[in-house]
One Martini backbone bead per residue (centre of mass of N, CA, C, O) as a GRO file, in nm:
protein
  498
    1MET     BB    1  12.638  12.791   8.411
    2ALA     BB    2  12.567  13.020   8.607
    3LYS     BB    3  12.500  13.105   8.967
    4ARG     BB    4  12.282  13.224   9.219
    5PHE     BB    5  12.341  13.311   9.575
    6LYS     BB    6  12.220  13.299   9.903
    7VAL     BB    7  12.407  13.385  10.191
    8THR     BB    8  12.360  13.261  10.546
    9PRO     BB    9  12.414  13.282  10.861
   10LYS     BB   10  12.336  13.082  11.142
   11ARG     BB   11  12.540  13.256  11.330
   12VAL     BB   12  12.730  13.388  11.562
   13ILE     BB   13  13.051  13.539  11.509
   14SER     BB   14  13.362  13.521  11.693
   15THR     BB   15  13.659  13.728  11.758
   16ASN     BB   16  13.804  13.791  12.052
   17GLY     BB   17  13.502  13.876  12.143
   18THR     BB   18  13.420  13.968  11.849
   19VAL     BB   19  13.171  14.058  11.631
   20VAL     BB   20  13.184  13.957  11.269
   21LEU     BB   21  12.909  13.794  11.254
   22THR     BB   22  12.565  13.769  11.129
   23PRO     BB   23  12.260  13.671  10.995
   24GLU     BB   24  12.222  13.961  10.854
   25MET     BB   25  12.498  13.892  10.676
   26SER     BB   26  12.423  13.875  10.377
   27ILE     BB   27  12.473  13.733  10.045
   28GLU     BB   28  12.569  13.755   9.691
   29VAL     BB   29  12.653  13.493   9.464
   30LYS     BB   30  12.862  13.400   9.175
   31THR     BB   31  12.921  13.148   8.980
   32LYS     BB   32  13.123  13.020   8.724
   33GLN     BB   33  12.953  12.757   8.751
   34HIS     BB   34  12.761  12.494   8.743
   35THR     BB   35  12.584  12.462   9.056
   36CYS     BB   36  12.447  12.360   9.390
   37ASP     BB   37  12.720  12.468   9.533
   38PRO     BB   38  12.900  12.740   9.653
   39PHE     BB   39  13.131  12.544   9.800
   40TYR     BB   40  13.272  12.371   9.556
   41ASN     BB   41  13.573  12.565   9.566
   42GLY     BB   42  13.614  12.666   9.871
   43ALA     BB   43  13.455  12.948   9.867
   44LYS     BB   44  13.572  13.184   9.692
   45GLU     BB   45  13.340  13.376   9.649
   46ILE     BB   46  13.258  13.418   9.944
   47ILE     BB   47  13.520  13.529  10.051
   48LYS     BB   48  13.533  13.773   9.873
   49THR     BB   49  13.262  13.897   9.939
   50TYR     BB   50  13.303  13.933  10.256
   51LYS     BB   51  13.556  14.108  10.228
   52ASN     BB   52  13.417  14.345  10.069
   53SER     BB   53  13.145  14.393  10.240
   54TYR     BB   54  13.276  14.317  10.570
   55ASN     BB   55  13.571  14.237  10.631
   56PHE     BB   56  13.554  13.916  10.628
   57ASP     BB   57  13.741  13.637  10.758
   58TYR     BB   58  13.670  13.321  10.684
   59GLN     BB   59  13.937  13.156  10.757
   60LYS     BB   60  14.028  13.279  11.031
   61SER     BB   61  13.740  13.192  11.172
   62GLY     BB   62  13.673  12.883  11.086
   63CYS     BB   63  13.494  12.825  10.865
   64SER     BB   64  13.202  12.665  10.724
   65ASN     BB   65  12.931  12.527  10.561
   66ASN     BB   66  12.781  12.486  10.847
   67ASP     BB   67  12.756  12.816  10.904
   68PHE     BB   68  12.559  12.793  10.643
   69GLU     BB   69  12.307  12.919  10.427
   70PHE     BB   70  12.123  12.843  10.108
   71THR     BB   71  12.002  13.000   9.806
   72ILE     BB   72  11.851  13.002   9.498
   73LEU     BB   73  11.857  13.227   9.256
   74PRO     BB   74  11.702  13.366   9.014
   75LYS     BB   75  11.709  13.465   8.707
   76ILE     BB   76  11.792  13.715   8.497
   77LYS     BB   77  11.517  13.848   8.293
   78VAL     BB   78  11.450  14.046   8.022
   79PHE     BB   79  11.261  13.819   7.893
   80SER     BB   80  10.929  13.763   8.017
   81LYS     BB   81  10.623  13.711   8.146
   82GLU     BB   82  10.649  13.935   8.361
   83SER     BB   83  10.772  14.160   8.137
   84ALA     BB   84  10.543  14.202   7.912
   85PRO     BB   85  10.392  14.452   7.987
   86PHE     BB   86  10.636  14.647   7.966
   87TRP     BB   87  10.701  14.592   7.663
   88LEU     BB   88  10.434  14.659   7.544
   89GLY     BB   89  10.424  14.947   7.652
   90ALA     BB   90  10.693  15.043   7.515
   91ILE     BB   91  10.600  14.986   7.214
   92LEU     BB   92  10.357  15.185   7.219
   93VAL     BB   93  10.528  15.442   7.280
   94ILE     BB   94  10.713  15.411   7.034
   95ILE     BB   95  10.485  15.437   6.818
   96ILE     BB   96  10.377  15.715   6.901
   97VAL     BB   97  10.631  15.871   6.873
   98CYS     BB   98  10.681  15.802   6.578
   99PHE     BB   99  10.416  15.942   6.468
  100ILE     BB  100  10.477  16.211   6.564
  101LEU     BB  101  10.742  16.255   6.401
  102LEU     BB  102  10.613  16.210   6.137
  103TYR     BB  103  10.414  16.447   6.135
  104PHE     BB  104  10.634  16.665   6.160
  105SER     BB  105  10.809  16.592   5.919
  106GLU     BB  106  10.592  16.635   5.702
  107ALA     BB  107  10.536  16.926   5.763
  108GLN     BB  108  10.832  17.021   5.697
  109ILE     BB  109  10.896  16.754   5.489
  110PRO     BB  110  10.700  16.686   5.202
  111THR     BB  111  10.822  16.382   5.141
  112VAL     BB  112  10.820  16.063   5.036
  113PHE     BB  113  11.096  15.969   5.109
  114THR     BB  114  11.093  16.050   5.406
  115SER     BB  115  10.841  15.921   5.494
  116SER     BB  116  10.910  15.633   5.419
  117GLY     BB  117  11.170  15.609   5.567
  118ILE     BB  118  11.058  15.645   5.850
  119VAL     BB  119  10.867  15.411   5.838
  120ALA     BB  120  11.080  15.190   5.788
  121ILE     BB  121  11.232  15.244   6.054
  122ILE     BB  122  11.007  15.193   6.245
  123SER     BB  123  10.921  14.912   6.154
  124ALA     BB  124  11.201  14.778   6.198
  125PHE     BB  125  11.218  14.830   6.493
  126ILE     BB  126  10.961  14.689   6.585
  127GLY     BB  127  11.024  14.414   6.452
  128VAL     BB  128  11.265  14.358   6.635
  129VAL     BB  129  11.142  14.378   6.906
  130LEU     BB  130  10.932  14.157   6.865
  131THR     BB  131  11.126  13.926   6.781
  132VAL     BB  132  11.283  13.932   7.050
  133PHE     BB  133  11.053  13.887   7.238
  134VAL     BB  134  10.924  13.624   7.121
  135THR     BB  135  11.184  13.450   7.117
  136SER     BB  136  11.241  13.475   7.427
  137ILE     BB  137  10.970  13.341   7.515
  138LEU     BB  138  11.009  13.074   7.361
  139LEU     BB  139  11.282  12.993   7.490
  140GLN     BB  140  11.177  12.991   7.780
  141GLU     BB  141  10.962  12.777   7.746
  142GLN     BB  142  11.170  12.562   7.648
  143ALA     BB  143  11.349  12.566   7.895
  144GLU     BB  144  11.123  12.490   8.096
  145THR     BB  145  11.062  12.222   7.976
  146GLN     BB  146  11.342  12.098   7.993
  147LYS     BB  147  11.379  12.129   8.296
  148LYS     BB  148  11.135  11.955   8.374
  149LEU     BB  149  11.224  11.702   8.238
  150LEU     BB  150  11.495  11.669   8.389
  151GLU     BB  151  11.371  11.660   8.672
  152ARG     BB  152  11.206  11.399   8.616
  153GLN     BB  153  11.448  11.225   8.540
  154SER     BB  154  11.601  11.270   8.807
  155GLU     BB  155  11.366  11.165   8.995
  156LYS     BB  156  11.360  10.880   8.865
  157GLU     BB  157  11.661  10.812   8.920
  158SER     BB  158  11.645  10.862   9.225
  159LEU     BB  159  11.424  10.658   9.287
  160LYS     BB  160  11.565  10.409   9.174
  161ASP     BB  161  11.812  10.418   9.348
  162LYS     BB  162  11.646  10.395   9.610
  163GLU     BB  163  11.518  10.127   9.550
  164ILE     BB  164  11.773   9.957   9.521
  165LYS     BB  165  11.881  10.013   9.813
  166ILE     BB  166  11.638   9.899   9.957
  167TYR     BB  167  11.644   9.621   9.833
  168GLU     BB  168  11.933   9.541   9.936
  169GLN     BB  169  11.861   9.587  10.235
  170LYS     BB  170  11.626   9.387  10.249
  171ILE     BB  171  11.794   9.140  10.189
  172ARG     BB  172  11.986   9.157  10.431
  173VAL     BB  173  11.768   9.151  10.657
  174TYR     BB  174  11.624   8.890  10.573
  175SER     BB  175  11.875   8.703  10.591
  176GLU     BB  176  11.951   8.746  10.887
  177PHE     BB  177  11.674   8.651  10.999
  178ILE     BB  178  11.667   8.367  10.870
  179LYS     BB  179  11.923   8.270  10.993
  180GLN     BB  180  11.842   8.299  11.291
  181MET     BB  181  11.611   8.095  11.279
  182TRP     BB  182  11.770   7.833  11.169
  183LYS     BB  183  11.947   7.826  11.430
  184LEU     BB  184  11.735   7.695  11.630
  185ILE     BB  185  11.798   7.424  11.474
  186LYS     BB  186  11.922   7.206  11.713
  187ASP     BB  187  12.073   6.939  11.841
  188GLU     BB  188  11.938   6.884  12.156
  189ASP     BB  189  11.840   7.167  12.162
  190GLU     BB  190  11.690   7.413  12.318
  191ILE     BB  191  11.481   7.669  12.320
  192SER     BB  192  11.548   7.983  12.434
  193TYR     BB  193  11.462   8.276  12.560
  194GLU     BB  194  11.717   8.424  12.460
  195GLU     BB  195  11.674   8.358  12.154
  196LEU     BB  196  11.392   8.500  12.140
  197LYS     BB  197  11.499   8.789  12.225
  198LYS     BB  198  11.692   8.815  11.983
  199LEU     BB  199  11.473   8.791  11.757
  200ARG     BB  200  11.317   9.029  11.846
  201THR     BB  201  11.538   9.240  11.825
  202SER     BB  202  11.589   9.195  11.520
  203CYS     BB  203  11.306   9.276  11.434
  204PHE     BB  204  11.306   9.579  11.565
  205GLN     BB  205  11.559   9.700  11.434
  206GLU     BB  206  11.489   9.620  11.103
  207LEU     BB  207  11.239   9.448  10.986
  208VAL     BB  208  10.991   9.640  11.028
  209LEU     BB  209  11.077   9.842  10.802
  210TYR     BB  210  10.993   9.598  10.566
  211LEU     BB  211  10.685   9.587  10.675
  212ASN     BB  212  10.361   9.502  10.655
  213SER     BB  213  10.058   9.434  10.793
  214GLU     BB  214  10.022   9.151  10.666
  215GLN     BB  215  10.299   9.043  10.743
  216ILE     BB  216  10.280   9.085  11.054
  217ASN     BB  217  10.033   8.895  11.093
  218LYS     BB  218  10.156   8.637  10.981
  219ILE     BB  219  10.420   8.623  11.149
  220SER     BB  220  10.288   8.624  11.427
  221ASN     BB  221  10.143   8.338  11.387
  222GLU     BB  222  10.421   8.194  11.364
  223ILE     BB  223  10.573   8.283  11.629
  224LYS     BB  224  10.390   8.133  11.830
  225GLU     BB  225  10.513   7.839  11.749
  226ILE     BB  226  10.788   7.958  11.877
  227THR     BB  227  10.911   7.766  12.150
  228PRO     BB  228  11.063   7.606  12.410
  229GLU     BB  229  10.860   7.354  12.355
  230SER     BB  230  10.959   7.326  12.075
  231ASN     BB  231  11.052   7.121  11.846
  232LYS     BB  232  11.263   7.107  11.574
  233ASN     BB  233  11.044   7.000  11.368
  234TYR     BB  234  10.801   7.188  11.417
  235ILE     BB  235  10.953   7.472  11.340
  236ILE     BB  236  10.985   7.449  11.038
  237LYS     BB  237  10.714   7.548  10.946
  238PRO     BB  238  10.711   7.852  11.050
  239ILE     BB  239  10.987   7.922  10.919
  240GLY     BB  240  10.905   7.861  10.632
  241ASN     BB  241  10.666   8.071  10.627
  242ILE     BB  242  10.842   8.319  10.690
  243THR     BB  243  11.021   8.291  10.443
  244ASN     BB  244  10.786   8.310  10.231
  245ILE     BB  245  10.697   8.591  10.301
  246LEU     BB  246  10.957   8.732  10.244
  247GLN     BB  247  10.996   8.636   9.952
  248ASN     BB  248  10.727   8.767   9.834
  249ASN     BB  249  10.828   9.058   9.878
  250LEU     BB  250  11.070   9.042   9.667
  251ASP     BB  251  10.882   8.826   9.481
  252PRO     BB  252  10.561   8.758   9.381
  253ARG     BB  253  10.635   8.516   9.168
  254VAL     BB  254  10.683   8.312   9.351
  255ASP     BB  255  10.628   7.928   9.395
  256VAL     BB  256  10.693   7.868   9.688
  257LYS     BB  257  10.619   7.639   9.933
  258PRO     BB  258  10.644   7.609  10.252
  259GLY     BB  259  10.682   7.284  10.257
  260ASP     BB  260  10.953   7.288  10.095
  261PHE     BB  261  11.139   7.357  10.332
  262SER     BB  262  11.099   7.095  10.484
  263LYS     BB  263  11.193   6.900  10.261
  264LEU     BB  264  11.470   7.010  10.231
  265TYR     BB  265  11.578   6.986  10.520
  266ASN     BB  266  11.513   6.658  10.537
  267SER     BB  267  11.711   6.575  10.301
  268PHE     BB  268  11.940   6.588  10.500
  269LYS     BB  269  12.188   6.342  10.597
  270THR     BB  270  12.266   6.399  10.938
  271THR     BB  271  12.146   6.133  11.060
  272ASP     BB  272  12.061   5.874  11.232
  273LEU     BB  273  11.836   5.628  11.258
  274GLU     BB  274  11.730   5.702  11.545
  275GLU     BB  275  11.664   6.000  11.487
  276GLN     BB  276  11.487   5.954  11.245
  277THR     BB  277  11.272   5.808  11.396
  278GLN     BB  278  11.217   6.032  11.615
  279SER     BB  279  11.205   6.278  11.375
  280HIS     BB  280  10.970   6.214  11.200
  281ILE     BB  281  10.807   6.321  10.900
  282MET     BB  282  10.530   6.261  10.714
  283ASP     BB  283  10.518   6.564  10.584
  284THR     BB  284  10.574   6.884  10.459
  285ASP     BB  285  10.298   6.985  10.632
  286HIS     BB  286  10.274   6.834  10.918
  287GLN     BB  287  10.071   6.580  10.862
  288ARG     BB  288  10.044   6.381  11.107
  289GLN     BB  289  10.057   6.044  11.186
  290GLU     BB  290   9.952   5.797  11.383
  291VAL     BB  291  10.137   5.541  11.536
  292SER     BB  292  10.145   5.237  11.658
  293ILE     BB  293  10.331   5.092  11.904
  294SER     BB  294  10.139   4.837  11.901
  295GLU     BB  295   9.918   4.586  11.872
  296LYS     BB  296   9.824   4.600  12.177
  297GLN     BB  297   9.785   4.918  12.187
  298SER     BB  298   9.582   4.944  11.961
  299VAL     BB  299   9.350   4.796  12.090
  300LYS     BB  300   9.336   5.007  12.332
  301ASN     BB  301   9.385   5.308  12.219
  302ILE     BB  302   9.664   5.424  12.308
  303THR     BB  303   9.805   5.733  12.387
  304PHE     BB  304  10.118   5.901  12.389
  305TRP     BB  305  10.259   6.153  12.620
  306HIS     BB  306  10.384   6.465  12.656
  307PHE     BB  307  10.504   6.652  12.968
  308ASN     BB  308  10.584   6.974  13.076
  309MET     BB  309  10.722   7.094  13.356
  310TYR     BB  310  10.724   7.397  13.506
  311GLY     BB  311  10.728   7.327  13.828
  312GLU     BB  312  10.744   7.237  14.173
  313GLN     BB  313  10.441   7.246  14.232
  314GLN     BB  314  10.374   6.978  14.096
  315ILE     BB  315  10.499   6.803  14.341
  316GLU     BB  316  10.334   6.916  14.567
  317ALA     BB  317  10.060   6.821  14.468
  318PHE     BB  318  10.126   6.529  14.504
  319LYS     BB  319  10.180   6.525  14.814
  320LYS     BB  320   9.853   6.604  14.844
  321GLY     BB  321   9.694   6.418  14.621
  322ASN     BB  322   9.719   6.598  14.353
  323TRP     BB  323   9.638   6.447  14.049
  324LEU     BB  324   9.788   6.659  13.826
  325LEU     BB  325   9.836   6.838  13.518
  326ASN     BB  326   9.971   7.153  13.470
  327LEU     BB  327   9.864   7.449  13.263
  328PHE     BB  328   9.942   7.767  13.123
  329GLU     BB  329   9.798   8.079  12.975
  330TYR     BB  330   9.876   8.379  12.756
  331GLY     BB  331   9.670   8.445  12.490
  332GLU     BB  332   9.647   8.138  12.459
  333GLU     BB  333   9.540   7.779  12.324
  334TRP     BB  334   9.701   7.528  12.220
  335ARG     BB  335   9.737   7.357  12.468
  336THR     BB  336   9.444   7.326  12.547
  337ASN     BB  337   9.358   7.194  12.289
  338LYS     BB  338   9.544   6.950  12.323
  339LEU     BB  339   9.425   6.850  12.589
  340TYR     BB  340   9.148   6.759  12.456
  341GLU     BB  341   9.283   6.504  12.304
  342VAL     BB  342   9.285   6.376  12.563
  343LYS     BB  343   9.222   6.052  12.686
  344ASP     BB  344   9.106   5.811  12.840
  345ASP     BB  345   9.391   5.596  12.917
  346ASP     BB  346   9.603   5.754  12.858
  347VAL     BB  347   9.952   5.839  12.844
  348VAL     BB  348  10.181   6.015  13.063
  349PHE     BB  349  10.476   6.188  13.047
  350LEU     BB  350  10.692   6.332  13.278
  351PHE     BB  351  10.882   6.629  13.247
  352ARG     BB  352  11.217   6.726  13.387
  353ARG     BB  353  11.430   6.950  13.417
  354GLY     BB  354  11.794   6.923  13.473
  355GLY     BB  355  11.843   6.590  13.379
  356TYR     BB  356  11.605   6.392  13.441
  357GLY     BB  357  11.358   6.382  13.267
  358TYR     BB  358  11.164   6.134  13.341
  359ILE     BB  359  10.937   6.090  13.642
  360GLY     BB  360  10.651   6.000  13.502
  361ALA     BB  361  10.354   5.789  13.491
  362PHE     BB  362  10.011   5.828  13.347
  363LYS     BB  363   9.666   5.796  13.390
  364VAL     BB  364   9.383   5.905  13.231
  365VAL     BB  365   9.063   6.053  13.396
  366GLY     BB  366   9.080   6.367  13.305
  367ARG     BB  367   8.948   6.715  13.302
  368LYS     BB  368   9.042   7.069  13.383
  369VAL     BB  369   8.917   7.415  13.313
  370LEU     BB  370   9.027   7.741  13.360
  371LYS     BB  371   8.875   8.061  13.316
  372ALA     BB  372   8.900   8.390  13.315
  373GLU     BB  373   8.598   8.478  13.302
  374GLU     BB  374   8.502   8.285  13.528
  375TYR     BB  375   8.699   8.399  13.742
  376SER     BB  376   8.604   8.697  13.744
  377ASN     BB  377   8.297   8.588  13.818
  378LYS     BB  378   8.315   8.373  14.047
  379GLN     BB  379   8.274   8.044  13.952
  380TYR     BB  380   8.485   7.962  14.167
  381SER     BB  381   8.602   7.802  14.407
  382PRO     BB  382   8.861   7.796  14.629
  383GLU     BB  383   8.907   7.486  14.607
  384ASP     BB  384   8.935   7.484  14.292
  385ILE     BB  385   9.170   7.690  14.275
  386GLN     BB  386   9.376   7.526  14.444
  387LYS     BB  387   9.364   7.270  14.273
  388TYR     BB  388   9.365   7.388  13.949
  389ASP     BB  389   9.589   7.634  14.054
  390ILE     BB  390   9.912   7.575  14.142
  391TYR     BB  391  10.052   7.864  14.020
  392ASN     BB  392   9.850   8.120  14.030
  393ALA     BB  393   9.777   8.230  13.735
  394MET     BB  394   9.489   8.368  13.746
  395GLN     BB  395   9.601   8.595  13.938
  396ASP     BB  396   9.811   8.687  13.702
  397GLY     BB  397   9.636   8.667  13.418
  398ALA     BB  398   9.538   8.407  13.297
  399THR     BB  399   9.348   8.242  13.066
  400TYR     BB  400   9.461   7.953  13.158
  401SER     BB  401   9.392   7.658  13.366
  402SER     BB  402   9.515   7.336  13.282
  403ASN     BB  403   9.396   6.982  13.323
  404ILE     BB  404   9.522   6.661  13.391
  405ILE     BB  405   9.372   6.381  13.512
  406VAL     BB  406   9.550   6.149  13.739
  407GLU     BB  407   9.722   5.825  13.761
  408PRO     BB  408   9.964   5.653  13.894
  409ILE     BB  409  10.203   5.400  13.741
  410ALA     BB  410  10.486   5.578  13.762
  411TYR     BB  411  10.787   5.651  13.967
  412ASN     BB  412  11.083   5.888  13.955
  413PHE     BB  413  11.249   6.160  14.100
  414LYS     BB  414  11.534   6.109  13.936
  415GLY     BB  415  11.495   5.981  13.680
  416VAL     BB  416  11.517   5.809  13.338
  417GLY     BB  417  11.529   5.974  13.113
  418CYS     BB  418  11.585   5.988  12.741
  419LYS     BB  419  11.566   5.963  12.384
  420THR     BB  420  11.383   6.225  12.350
  421VAL     BB  421  11.362   6.567  12.279
  422ARG     BB  422  11.115   6.787  12.417
  423ARG     BB  423  10.960   7.119  12.419
  424ARG     BB  424  10.685   7.096  12.452
  425THR     BB  425  10.428   7.079  12.682
  426ILE     BB  426  10.231   6.922  12.465
  427GLU     BB  427  10.260   6.589  12.314
  428LYS     BB  428  10.309   6.339  12.090
  429PHE     BB  429  10.407   6.014  12.039
  430ILE     BB  430  10.539   5.993  11.716
  431THR     BB  431  10.685   5.729  11.566
  432ASP     BB  432  10.807   5.632  11.889
  433PRO     BB  433  10.875   5.324  12.019
  434VAL     BB  434  11.148   5.369  12.140
  435ALA     BB  435  11.095   5.583  12.368
  436VAL     BB  436  10.855   5.435  12.510
  437ASN     BB  437  11.001   5.165  12.587
  438TYR     BB  438  11.237   5.290  12.734
  439ILE     BB  439  11.066   5.413  12.956
  440LEU     BB  440  10.895   5.173  13.053
  441ASP     BB  441  11.134   5.002  13.143
  442ARG     BB  442  11.267   5.204  13.343
  443PHE     BB  443  10.989   5.221  13.523
  444GLY     BB  444  11.046   4.963  13.633
  445ASP     BB  445  11.157   4.767  13.887
  446THR     BB  446  11.336   4.586  13.661
  447PRO     BB  447  11.519   4.662  13.436
  448THR     BB  448  11.623   4.488  13.153
  449TYR     BB  449  11.755   4.670  12.901
  450TYR     BB  450  11.749   4.967  13.055
  451PRO     BB  451  11.929   5.038  13.299
  452LEU     BB  452  11.992   5.175  13.588
  453ASN     BB  453  12.140   5.376  13.798
  454GLU     BB  454  12.194   5.415  14.125
  455GLU     BB  455  12.059   5.694  14.151
  456GLN     BB  456  11.797   5.610  14.010
  457LYS     BB  457  11.702   5.367  14.199
  458SER     BB  458  11.641   5.571  14.453
  459GLY     BB  459  11.363   5.691  14.309
  460ILE     BB  460  11.194   5.453  14.369
  461GLY     BB  461  10.888   5.511  14.529
  462HIS     BB  462  10.933   5.841  14.523
  463LEU     BB  463  10.886   6.181  14.535
  464ASP     BB  464  11.120   6.194  14.742
  465GLU     BB  465  11.336   6.144  14.987
  466ASN     BB  466  11.066   6.148  15.212
  467THR     BB  467  10.824   6.037  14.988
  468PRO     BB  468  10.642   5.779  14.987
  469PHE     BB  469  10.478   5.547  14.749
  470ASN     BB  470  10.193   5.374  14.604
  471ILE     BB  471  10.087   5.169  14.371
  472SER     BB  472   9.823   5.045  14.247
  473PRO     BB  473   9.744   4.738  14.131
  474ALA     BB  474   9.586   4.826  13.884
  475ASN     BB  475   9.808   5.013  13.773
  476ASN     BB  476  10.034   4.810  13.774
  477ASP     BB  477   9.903   4.631  13.557
  478PHE     BB  478   9.871   4.841  13.344
  479PHE     BB  479  10.174   4.896  13.310
  480ILE     BB  480  10.254   4.597  13.224
  481ARG     BB  481  10.071   4.595  12.957
  482LEU     BB  482  10.239   4.819  12.804
  483ILE     BB  483  10.482   4.649  12.771
  484ASP     BB  484  10.687   4.565  12.489
  485ILE     BB  485  10.877   4.298  12.499
  486ASP     BB  486  10.914   4.224  12.202
  487TYR     BB  487  11.024   4.499  12.102
  488ILE     BB  488  11.268   4.515  12.300
  489SER     BB  489  11.412   4.250  12.215
  490LYS     BB  490  11.434   4.300  11.910
  491HIS     BB  491  11.599   4.606  11.967
  492ARG     BB  492  11.828   4.594  12.178
  493LYS     BB  493  12.096   4.573  12.011
  494GLU     BB  494  12.070   4.826  11.837
  495LEU     BB  495  12.028   5.032  12.066
  496LEU     BB  496  12.289   4.982  12.235
  497ASN     BB  497  12.479   5.064  11.981
  498LYS     BB  498  12.395   5.382  11.963
   0.00000   0.00000   0.00000
């Protein structure tokens, strides 16, 4: 079925400096077959009509369908709802004219045959007109109903196709983001700020287009746990949770629990015995239980902690006799909350980046936390701020400047290395007697089982190249009691072979 279109130029078209077509020069064309685009066959009807109407040469002017816009014109209907009043009026006029003719004809030739014949002719004519009129209206109604039905079906099919394409695209985007997250878990490698920036870029390039508010809030809470300080085992949980959030959005019927991803990841036997010992996770939901380092230390109820040094201001504070380990937070509080778990007489190993490993072991004697609200209200003295905010973080808008107050029990500014890489600012040494005893032995004056190299030996008893210091006798005795010689002796051979 042919269609009618109104075609209008979008712009003024000139040839050799002469205007040959303007937006006012619109035309009406009728296609030879049913189509939604009058340019379907190379614009043959349009070319012909413009040539006949305006003597405009479409092809020589280099025109294309991008130079025109078009609208579909409604069909010309002889019988329609709109024309019903006209046809009813016409029928009424015809009836009146017929009765007038009948009256005069009977007056001239009063015969039954003539009268009845004229009546029959008039009745037949009116019947035909009414039949055609009613039939046309009914057919148009049916056509309109079928058209609406087809449009609805087409709309449903189009919507279905769109949903399928969106679903396929969503799977691709989710897969790429999940793949990028799991790449963060690499042996002995720290998560870098650059990797987190790439993950954020990936998130805001495509992923956010397929997330709702609930997902964004849930994923935001999990992303906070993935930091350069997080060790690879810790971030399995938040990555697994994010994977589960995205998976549920693809199919709400899935019944995979977030902890199952941790279980699956750790089921791959890709590490040796030492690394498994160092990286053990107590259960799939990371509800870890602390295991005593040795019977002797369990009686003392001492917990060993890892602390990641932010910057060189930490060592400068030591030189001034300011023995504390400082961390600061912006809009977060998990590090400060972890700090509150540290109790007196616990031992903290200070980690320094750049290949040093651990440079000091300290006994905990207290805690001190500066809070942004109290800082803003000037509740801290200048002396307290200078002492407990060594990085000037509060002045920079930090939420907390938190400190573990300590006493040194061992120190080596050249570093003693480490058996286990940890990324978080502060965390426990959990189920890791190997790493603890390794560090303790190497911090001793004469390491027995894990000797230092010559470069490391020169760091004993100095804060830096020029600043010596002495450990108090009490703290030296405390340090000696910590070392589990029996454990080190028992495991020495197998550890040295690793």
